C-alpha positions in Angstrom: -23.8 -39.9 -25.7 -22.2 -38.0 -22.9 -19.0 -35.9 -23.1 -15.6 -37.4 -22.3 -14.0 -36.4 -18.9 -11.6 -33.9 -20.4 -14.4 -32.3 -22.4 -16.5 -32.0 -19.2 -13.5 -30.4 -17.4 -13.0 -27.9 -20.3 -16.7 -27.1 -20.2 -16.5 -26.5 -16.4 -13.5 -24.2 -16.8 -15.3 -22.2 -19.5 -18.4 -21.8 -17.2 -16.1 -20.6 -14.4 -14.5 -18.0 -16.6 -17.9 -16.8 -17.8 -19.1 -16.5 -14.2 -16.0 -14.6 -13.1 -16.4 -12.2 -16.1 -20.1 -11.7 -15.2 -19.3 -11.0 -11.5 -16.6 -8.4 -12.6 -19.1 -6.7 -14.9 -21.7 -6.6 -12.0 -19.1 -5.1 -9.6 -18.2 -2.4 -12.2 -21.8 -1.6 -12.8 -22.5 -1.4 -9.0 -19.5 0.9 -8.4 -20.6 3.1 -11.3 -24.2 3.4 -9.9 -22.9 4.2 -6.4 -20.5 6.8 -7.8 -23.3 8.4 -9.7 -25.3 8.6 -6.4 -22.4 10.3 -4.5 -23.4 13.7 -3.2 -21.5 16.4 -1.3 -22.2 19.5 0.7 -19.2 21.9 1.1 -19.1 25.0 3.4 -16.1 27.1 2.4 -14.5 30.3 3.5 -12.3 31.7 0.6 -10.2 34.8 0.6 -8.4 36.0 -2.5 -5.9 38.8 -2.4 -3.1 40.2 -4.6 -2.1 43.1 -6.8 -3.5 41.5 -10.0 -5.5 38.5 -11.3 -2.2 36.8 -12.4 -0.8 37.1 -8.8 -3.7 36.1 -6.7 -3.1 34.5 -3.4 -5.8 32.1 -1.9 -6.6 31.4 1.7 -9.2 28.6 1.8 -10.8 26.7 4.7 -13.6 24.3 4.0 -15.6 21.6 5.7 -17.8 19.1 3.9 -19.9 15.9 4.1 -20.2 13.0 1.6 -23.1 10.7 1.3 -24.9 8.4 -1.1 -28.4 9.4 -2.1 -30.8 6.5 -2.5 -34.6 6.3 -3.0 -35.2 5.2 0.6 -32.6 7.1 2.5 -29.2 8.9 2.5 -26.2 6.9 3.6 -23.4 9.0 5.1 -19.9 7.9 4.3 -18.6 9.4 7.6 -19.9 10.7 10.8 -17.7 13.8 11.0 -17.0 16.3 8.2 -13.8 16.3 6.2 -11.7 19.5 6.3 -9.7 21.2 3.5 -7.1 24.0 3.9 -5.1 25.8 1.2 -2.8 28.7 1.5 -0.8 29.9 -1.5 -0.7 31.4 -5.0 -3.0 30.4 -7.9 -0.5 31.0 -10.7 3.2 31.1 -9.6 5.0 30.4 -6.4 4.8 28.0 -3.4 1.9 27.1 -1.2 0.6 24.6 1.3 -2.5 22.4 1.5 -4.1 19.9 3.9 -6.9 17.4 3.9 -8.2 15.8 7.0 -10.9 13.2 7.8 -11.6 11.9 4.3 -13.5 8.6 4.8 -11.8 5.4 3.4 -15.3 4.3 2.5 -14.9 6.6 -0.6 -12.4 4.1 -2.0 -15.1 1.5 -2.4 -16.7 3.7 -5.1 -13.5 3.8 -7.1 -11.9 0.3 -6.7 -12.7 -3.0 -5.0 -11.8 -2.8 -1.4 -12.9 -4.9 1.6 -16.1 -3.8 3.3 -14.4 -4.2 6.6 -11.9 -1.3 5.8 -12.7 1.7 7.9 -11.0 4.9 9.0 -10.0 8.3 7.6 -7.2 9.5 5.3 -5.3 12.7 5.9 -2.9 14.7 3.6 -0.4 17.5 4.3 1.8 18.9 1.7 3.1 21.8 -0.4 3.0 22.7 -4.0 4.8 24.9 -6.5 3.3 26.5 -9.6 5.0 28.2 -12.5 7.4 25.5 -13.9 6.9 23.2 -16.8 4.6 21.1 -14.6 3.1 21.6 -11.1 5.2 20.2 -8.3 3.7 18.4 -5.3 5.1 16.9 -2.2 2.8 15.4 0.4 2.6 13.1 3.4 -0.4 10.7 3.7 -1.6 9.6 7.1 -4.3 7.2 8.4 -6.6 8.0 11.4 -8.6 5.3 13.2 -7.9 3.0 10.2 -8.9 -0.7 10.6 -9.2 -3.8 8.5 -11.7 -5.9 10.3 -10.6 -5.8 13.9 -7.0 -5.0 13.1 -5.7 -1.5 13.2 -3.6 0.0 10.4 -1.1 2.8 10.2 1.2 4.4 7.7 4.8 4.2 8.8 5.7 6.3 5.7 3.3 8.1 3.4 5.4 10.1 1.1 4.2 11.1 -2.4 5.8 13.7 -4.6 5.0 14.8 -8.2 7.7 16.3 -10.3 8.9 16.5 -13.9 9.8 12.8 -14.0 6.6 11.6 -12.5 5.0 10.4 -9.3 7.5 9.2 -6.6 6.1 6.9 -4.0 7.5 6.0 -0.6 4.7 4.2 1.3 4.9 1.8 4.2 1.8 0.2 5.7 1.9 -1.7 9.0 -0.8 -3.6 10.9 -1.3 -3.7 14.6 0.4 -6.7 16.3 3.0 -7.1 13.5 6.7 -6.3 13.3 6.9 -6.2 9.5 5.4 -3.8 7.0 4.2 -3.7 3.4 6.2 -1.2 1.4 5.6 0.4 -2.0 8.4 2.5 -3.4 9.5 3.8 -6.8 8.7 6.1 -9.7 5.5 6.2 -11.8 6.2 8.2 -14.9 3.6 10.6 -16.4 4.3 9.6 -20.0 2.9 6.2 -21.0 6.0 5.5 -23.2 8.6 6.6 -20.7 11.0 3.8 -19.8 11.5 5.2 -16.2 8.8 3.0 -14.6 10.3 1.5 -11.5 8.0 0.2 -8.7 8.8 -2.2 -5.9 6.3 -3.9 -3.6 8.0 -5.7 -0.8 7.4 -7.2 2.7 9.2 -9.4 5.1 8.5 -11.2 8.3 4.8 -11.0 9.4 4.0 -7.8 7.4 1.4 -9.6 5.2 -0.3 -11.4 8.1 -3.2 -8.9 8.2 -4.2 -9.9 4.6 -5.4 -13.2 6.0 -8.3 -11.3 7.5 -9.6 -10.8 3.9 -10.0 -14.5 3.3 -12.5 -15.0 6.1 -12.7 -18.0 8.4 -11.3 -20.3 5.8 -7.7 -19.1 6.4 -6.0 -18.3 9.6 -2.4 -17.2 10.0 -0.7 -18.4 13.2 2.9 -17.6 12.5 5.9 -17.7 10.2 7.8 -15.4 8.0 6.7 -14.4 4.5 9.0 -12.5 2.1 7.4 -11.0 -1.0 8.9 -8.8 -3.7 7.3 -7.6 -6.9 9.2 -5.5 -9.3 7.8 -3.5 -12.2 10.0 -1.7 -14.7 9.9 -0.6 -18.4 7.0 1.7 -19.3 3.3 2.0 -18.5 2.4 0.9 -22.0 4.7 -2.1 -21.9 5.6 -3.0 -18.3 7.8 -5.8 -17.3 7.1 -7.6 -13.9 8.8 -10.2 -11.9 8.9 -11.3 -8.3 8.7 -14.0 -5.8 7.0 -15.1 -2.5 8.9 -17.1 0.0 7.4 -18.8 3.2 9.5 -19.9 6.1 8.2 -21.8 9.1 4.6 -21.0 8.1 1.8 -22.1 10.3 -1.8 -21.8 8.9 -5.2 -23.2 9.1 -6.5 -23.6 5.6 -10.0 -24.9 4.8 -10.1 -26.9 8.0 -6.6 -28.3 7.6 -3.7 -27.4 9.8 -0.4 -26.7 8.0 2.8 -26.3 10.1 6.5 -25.7 9.3 5.7 -24.8 5.7 8.7 -23.8 3.7 8.0 -22.8 0.1 9.0 -20.4 -2.7 6.5 -19.1 -5.3 7.8 -17.4 -8.5 5.8 -15.0 -10.7 6.0 -15.6 -14.4 5.6 -12.3 -16.2 5.0 -13.9 -19.6 1.9 -15.8 -18.5 0.9 -13.7 -15.5 0.8 -16.8 -13.4 2.6 -18.0 -10.3 4.6 -21.1 -10.2 5.5 -23.0 -7.0 9.0 -24.3 -6.5 9.6 -27.4 -4.4 8.0 -27.1 -1.0 10.2 -27.8 2.0 8.8 -28.6 5.4 11.5 -30.2 7.6 15.2 -30.1 8.1 15.8 -33.3 6.1 14.3 -31.6 3.1 17.3 -29.3 3.1 19.7 -32.2 3.8 21.0 -30.5 6.9 23.7 -32.4 8.9 26.5 -31.4 11.2 29.9 -30.8 9.6 32.5 -32.7 11.7 35.4 -30.5 10.3 34.0 -27.2 11.6 34.8 -26.3 15.2 32.3 -24.4 17.3 32.5 -20.6 16.9 32.2 -18.7 20.2 31.9 -14.9 20.3 32.3 -13.3 23.7 30.0 -10.5 24.8 32.9 -8.0 25.2 33.7 -8.2 21.5 30.0 -7.8 20.6 29.8 -4.7 22.9 32.9 -3.2 21.2 31.5 -3.7 17.8 28.2 -2.1 18.8 30.0 0.9 20.3 31.9 1.5 17.1 28.8 1.5 14.9 27.8 4.9 13.5 24.3 6.4 14.2 21.7 4.1 12.6 19.2 5.6 10.0 16.2 5.2 12.3 17.9 7.0 15.2 19.2 9.7 12.8 15.7 10.2 11.4 14.2 10.6 14.8 16.9 13.1 15.8 16.4 15.2 12.7 12.7 15.4 13.5 13.1 16.3 17.1 16.2 18.5 16.8 15.6 20.3 13.6 11.9 20.1 13.2 11.9 18.3 9.9 8.9 16.3 8.7 9.1 12.5 8.9 9.2 12.4 5.1 12.1 14.9 4.7 14.0 13.2 7.5 13.6 9.7 5.9 14.6 11.1 2.5 18.0 12.4 3.6 18.8 9.5 5.8 
């Protein structure tokens, strides 16, 4: 006797879960094998100076290559070598460091990333030794970065490490978009610290480049997507909540054309699932109608010009002026504005 329909569906769901778990294990094993095959050659010029071993000062310049060694051939992760520079003390005091030309292909050995991600990562920063914990402040940058055919750049790449933890101020923007994907907040060093506070957010078309990851089955043609994911609490017991809102969305999904999509999706932290609220597609879904008691509001251009002239200097203009006039880094200028 065959199984009932609900039993067949349960069996199918269990098979899908088992397949997903098997694929995850395979990916982890493949990454571990590739990481074990990683090889590096480093040519370094190091000068140490100072009155004692406790007060040594280092001046380092190095160039290196990374590749994967296989039985058949070696696979280079980048065509050009990466460069490392460090100038500063080894025990107490302040110093500077820089990394240039580190291939983004290295990320595929550590975490799942799209195979179409290409380009190079750069880092410039300073450090301080001698306190309770080392302090770091750095600015990340991307060079020739692409996801598929779409270019990527970091609008902001600030990272700093202090006594409280790792502070992030990152903003990623894709070519051809006006919006960005932002990650800001504090990641504490102690697992039980209640200072965890992370915010992942985007508005407008900032997430449009992610449709390239879905392949030909999904195409983004337009619309605004607002997403916000908040995490707080501690690393041991994080609390997450967030939402995703679509306005005037236009997509091709699995051969079907979707236009004027209006929807809000909430994230349920208790179950780790998303839940769609009522989808709205047209004006009548919102019950829009003209209010006969409201007179038209007309604002003349002269009044708009007076308001614009009275506005103080905006943060973006102030940041650009601090960089050009005072020689501040983009990260420092954005911090104080």
